[in-house]
C-alpha positions as CSV (number, residue, x, y, z in Angstrom):
1,M,0.1,0.3,0.3
2,S,1.3,3.6,-1.2
3,E,1.9,6.3,1.4
4,K,-1.1,7.2,3.2
5,K,-3.0,10.2,2.2
6,S,-5.5,12.6,3.7
7,A,-9.1,12.2,2.6
8,W,-9.2,15.4,0.5
9,E,-5.9,14.1,-1.3
10,G,-7.8,11.0,-2.3
11,L,-10.6,12.6,-3.7
12,S,-8.4,14.6,-6.1
13,I,-7.6,11.6,-7.2
14,V,-10.8,10.1,-7.7
15,H,-11.5,13.3,-9.9
16,T,-8.6,13.5,-12.1
17,K,-9.5,13.6,-15.4
18,G,-9.0,10.0,-17.0
19,R,-9.3,7.9,-13.8
20,P,-10.5,4.6,-15.0
21,T,-14.0,4.0,-15.5
22,I,-15.8,0.8,-15.6
23,R,-16.0,0.9,-19.5
24,D,-11.9,0.8,-18.9
25,Y,-12.3,-2.2,-16.4
26,I,-14.6,-4.7,-18.2
27,P,-12.3,-5.5,-21.2
28,L,-9.4,-6.4,-18.7
29,V,-10.8,-8.2,-16.1
30,F,-13.5,-10.1,-17.6
31,N,-14.5,-12.2,-20.8
32,D,-17.7,-12.4,-23.1
33,F,-19.2,-9.3,-21.7
34,Y,-23.2,-9.1,-22.7
35,E,-24.7,-6.1,-21.6
36,M,-28.6,-6.0,-21.2
37,H,-30.8,-3.0,-20.9
38,G,-34.0,-1.4,-19.8
39,D,-36.1,-2.0,-16.3
40,R,-39.1,-3.3,-18.5
41,C,-41.1,-0.5,-16.4
42,F,-39.9,2.8,-18.2
43,G,-36.6,2.8,-20.2
44,D,-32.8,2.1,-20.3
45,D,-30.2,4.2,-17.8
46,K,-27.3,4.6,-19.0
47,A,-26.1,5.8,-16.0
48,I,-26.1,2.3,-14.8
49,L,-24.3,-0.6,-17.0
50,G,-25.7,-4.1,-16.8
51,G,-24.7,-7.6,-18.1
52,I,-23.6,-11.1,-18.1
53,A,-19.7,-12.1,-18.4
54,R,-17.1,-14.8,-17.4
55,L,-14.7,-14.0,-14.6
56,D,-11.8,-16.6,-15.8
57,K,-14.4,-19.4,-16.5
58,Q,-17.1,-18.6,-13.8
59,P,-20.2,-16.9,-15.2
60,V,-21.2,-13.9,-13.6
61,T,-23.8,-10.9,-13.6
62,I,-22.3,-7.6,-13.8
63,I,-23.9,-4.1,-12.4
64,A,-22.2,-0.8,-12.5
65,Q,-22.2,2.8,-12.1
66,V,-21.2,4.5,-15.3
67,K,-19.0,7.4,-15.0
68,G,-17.9,9.1,-18.4
69,R,-14.3,9.6,-19.3
70,D,-15.5,13.2,-21.0
71,L,-17.8,15.6,-21.2
72,N,-19.9,14.0,-23.8
73,E,-20.1,10.9,-22.0
74,N,-20.9,12.2,-18.9
75,K,-23.8,13.7,-20.3
76,E,-24.9,10.5,-21.8
77,C,-24.9,8.8,-18.5
78,N,-25.9,11.7,-16.4
79,F,-22.8,12.3,-14.8
80,A,-23.3,8.8,-13.0
81,M,-26.4,9.9,-11.4
82,P,-28.7,7.1,-11.7
83,N,-32.4,7.5,-12.2
84,P,-35.2,4.9,-10.4
85,E,-35.4,2.9,-13.9
86,G,-31.7,2.5,-13.4
87,Y,-31.9,0.9,-10.3
88,R,-34.9,-1.0,-11.0
89,K,-32.7,-2.5,-13.8
90,A,-30.0,-3.3,-11.9
91,L,-32.5,-5.1,-9.5
92,R,-33.9,-7.3,-12.2
93,L,-30.5,-8.5,-13.4
94,A,-29.6,-9.2,-9.9
95,K,-33.1,-11.3,-9.8
96,Q,-31.9,-13.2,-13.0
97,A,-28.5,-14.0,-11.4
98,E,-30.2,-15.3,-8.6
99,K,-32.3,-17.9,-10.7
100,F,-29.1,-18.9,-12.7
101,H,-26.9,-19.0,-9.7
102,R,-24.6,-16.1,-11.1
103,P,-22.6,-14.3,-8.6
104,I,-23.4,-10.7,-8.6
105,I,-20.6,-8.0,-8.9
106,C,-21.4,-4.7,-8.5
107,F,-19.0,-1.7,-9.1
108,I,-19.8,1.6,-7.2
109,D,-18.7,5.3,-8.6
110,T,-21.5,7.6,-8.0
111,P,-21.6,11.3,-6.2
112,G,-25.2,10.0,-6.0
113,A,-29.1,9.5,-7.2
114,Y,-30.4,11.8,-9.4
115,P,-32.4,14.3,-7.7
116,G,-34.1,15.7,-10.1
117,I,-38.3,16.2,-10.0
118,E,-38.7,13.9,-12.4
119,A,-36.9,11.1,-10.6
120,E,-38.9,12.1,-7.6
121,E,-42.1,11.2,-9.6
122,R,-41.0,8.2,-10.6
123,G,-39.9,6.8,-7.3
124,I,-36.4,7.0,-6.6
125,G,-36.3,6.9,-2.9
126,E,-38.6,3.3,-3.3
127,A,-36.5,2.0,-6.0
128,I,-33.4,2.6,-3.9
129,A,-35.4,1.3,-0.8
130,K,-36.6,-1.9,-2.7
131,N,-32.9,-2.7,-3.9
132,I,-31.2,-2.4,-0.2
133,S,-33.9,-4.3,1.1
134,D,-34.1,-7.6,-2.0
135,F,-30.1,-7.8,-2.2
136,M,-30.2,-8.8,1.6
137,T,-31.8,-11.7,1.0
138,L,-30.9,-13.0,-2.6
139,R,-29.7,-16.3,-2.7
140,T,-26.1,-15.7,-4.5
141,P,-22.8,-14.5,-3.8
142,I,-22.5,-10.3,-4.0
143,I,-19.2,-8.8,-3.9
144,S,-19.1,-4.9,-4.1
145,I,-16.3,-2.8,-5.3
146,V,-16.2,1.2,-4.8
147,L,-14.4,2.2,-7.5
148,G,-14.1,6.2,-7.0
149,E,-17.0,7.5,-5.6
150,G,-19.7,6.3,-3.4
151,G,-22.1,8.8,-2.7
152,S,-25.1,8.4,0.2
153,G,-27.9,6.1,-1.2
154,G,-27.0,6.2,-4.8
155,A,-24.2,3.7,-3.8
156,L,-26.1,2.1,-1.1
157,A,-28.1,0.5,-3.1
158,L,-25.3,-1.3,-5.1
159,G,-23.5,-1.6,-1.7
160,V,-25.5,-4.6,0.0
161,C,-23.2,-7.3,-0.4
162,D,-21.2,-10.0,1.1
163,E,-17.9,-8.1,0.8
164,L,-17.3,-4.4,0.1
165,A,-13.8,-3.5,-1.2
166,M,-12.5,0.0,-1.8
167,L,-10.0,0.9,-4.5
168,E,-7.0,2.4,-2.4
169,N,-8.3,6.2,-2.9
170,A,-12.0,5.6,-3.1
171,Q,-14.4,7.4,-1.1
172,Y,-17.8,6.2,0.8
173,S,-20.2,8.8,2.0
174,V,-23.5,9.8,3.2
175,L,-22.7,12.8,1.1
176,S,-20.3,15.1,-0.9
177,P,-18.1,16.8,1.5
178,R,-19.0,20.1,0.0
179,G,-23.0,19.3,0.9
180,F,-22.0,18.6,3.8
181,A,-19.9,22.1,4.7
182,S,-23.3,23.5,3.1
183,I,-25.2,21.9,5.5
184,L,-23.7,22.1,8.5
185,W,-21.5,25.2,7.8
186,K,-23.4,26.8,5.5
187,D,-20.2,27.3,3.7
188,A,-19.3,25.3,0.7
189,S,-15.7,26.6,0.5
190,R,-15.1,24.8,3.7
191,E,-15.2,21.3,1.7
192,Q,-11.5,20.3,2.1
193,E,-11.7,20.7,6.1
194,A,-15.2,18.7,5.9
195,S,-13.5,15.8,4.2
196,E,-11.3,15.4,6.8
197,I,-13.6,15.1,9.4
198,M,-16.2,13.0,7.5
199,C,-14.4,9.4,7.8
200,I,-14.9,8.7,4.4
201,T,-11.7,6.9,3.3
202,A,-10.7,3.0,2.2
203,E,-8.8,3.1,5.3
204,D,-12.1,4.6,7.4
205,M,-14.2,2.0,6.1
206,V,-12.2,-1.1,7.2
207,R,-11.7,0.6,10.5
208,L,-15.2,0.9,11.2
209,G,-16.4,-2.4,9.4
210,V,-18.0,-1.0,6.5
211,A,-15.5,-2.5,4.2
212,E,-13.6,-5.7,4.2
213,A,-10.7,-4.9,1.8
214,I,-8.7,-2.3,0.3
215,I,-7.6,-2.9,-3.3
216,E,-4.3,-1.0,-4.0
217,E,-3.9,0.9,-6.5
218,P,-0.5,2.1,-8.3
219,P,1.6,5.0,-7.5
220,G,-0.4,8.1,-7.8
221,G,-3.8,6.6,-8.8
222,A,-5.6,4.0,-10.6
223,H,-5.2,6.6,-14.1
224,N,-1.1,5.8,-14.1
225,D,-1.0,2.1,-14.7
226,L,-4.5,0.8,-16.0
227,D,-3.3,-3.1,-16.4
228,K,-2.0,-3.1,-13.1
229,I,-5.1,-2.0,-11.2
230,S,-7.3,-4.2,-13.6
231,E,-5.0,-7.3,-12.4
232,N,-5.1,-6.0,-8.8
233,I,-9.3,-6.2,-9.1
234,K,-9.4,-9.4,-11.0
235,E,-7.1,-11.0,-8.3
236,Y,-9.4,-9.9,-5.6
237,L,-12.4,-11.1,-7.5
238,S,-11.6,-14.3,-8.0
239,Q,-10.5,-14.9,-4.9
240,K,-13.4,-13.9,-3.2
241,I,-16.3,-15.2,-5.7
242,Q,-14.5,-18.5,-5.5
243,E,-14.8,-18.2,-1.5
244,K,-18.2,-17.2,-1.4
245,C,-19.5,-19.8,-3.9
246,Q,-18.2,-22.2,-1.7
247,K,-20.2,-21.4,1.5
248,D,-24.0,-22.9,1.9
249,I,-26.5,-20.2,0.8
250,D,-27.8,-19.8,4.3
251,V,-25.2,-19.3,6.1
252,L,-23.9,-16.6,3.5
253,I,-27.3,-14.9,3.9
254,K,-27.1,-14.9,7.4
255,E,-23.5,-13.4,7.4
256,R,-24.6,-10.6,4.9
257,Y,-27.5,-9.8,7.2
258,T,-25.3,-10.0,10.4
259,K,-22.5,-8.0,8.7
260,F,-25.0,-4.7,8.1
261,R,-26.6,-5.2,12.0
262,K,-23.2,-4.6,13.0
263,I,-22.7,-1.1,11.4
264,G,-23.0,2.0,13.5
265,E,-23.0,0.3,16.6
266,F,-21.5,2.1,19.2
267,T,-20.9,2.4,23.2
268,E,-20.8,5.5,25.0
């Protein structure tokens, strides 16, 4: 693991132009990816990508939040802010994976769910809550990885899993440091100060029991060596998918439930 960075330094790396997105990782980590579209209710949300692939020889279902690599791509995927139909597509594919006994791999990279009026009209809160509830009892292994930003309920909708890993510089938070500073201090310019007290780094998440693993990035960040970070992700996934698939499914679901019941426990 490289030298420990502050939360603000990690956030700066996550926001680096050219940081790899899920579309960069899929060809290097998986084989035979076949994308699937739509929620069978409203439409196809390009902020969430889903489909089936092989991890080595193991069939898996991939569900991922999509960030663009330039302005046009970001506009197409709504800057990685999913609408309700995105989460409903994710749940449709997750239930299909359960039916065919495929492990699910979720990739989280979003500043949060889309907060627009149309998203509220179509039930964004219900869609996120439904994902959280149903993912908890899916009878197939679930592994989630935070690639960059893991913002609020928009991230948690893909974060209910048997094991959560984070890239070394990734962050997982209830809201952005800018939003935190705006609400708490009515001063968005204090976002750097906010980032240092929010406990949002990968190290914080492991210490607090929210995440189980940190995937090492190349020096300076994932954008400096795409092949190496892809190799690290694949190595982690290959080990964990094999490990979880060997467990009795009832034991796995009980452990998943226990993992989330313990998060946030404290004593005075």
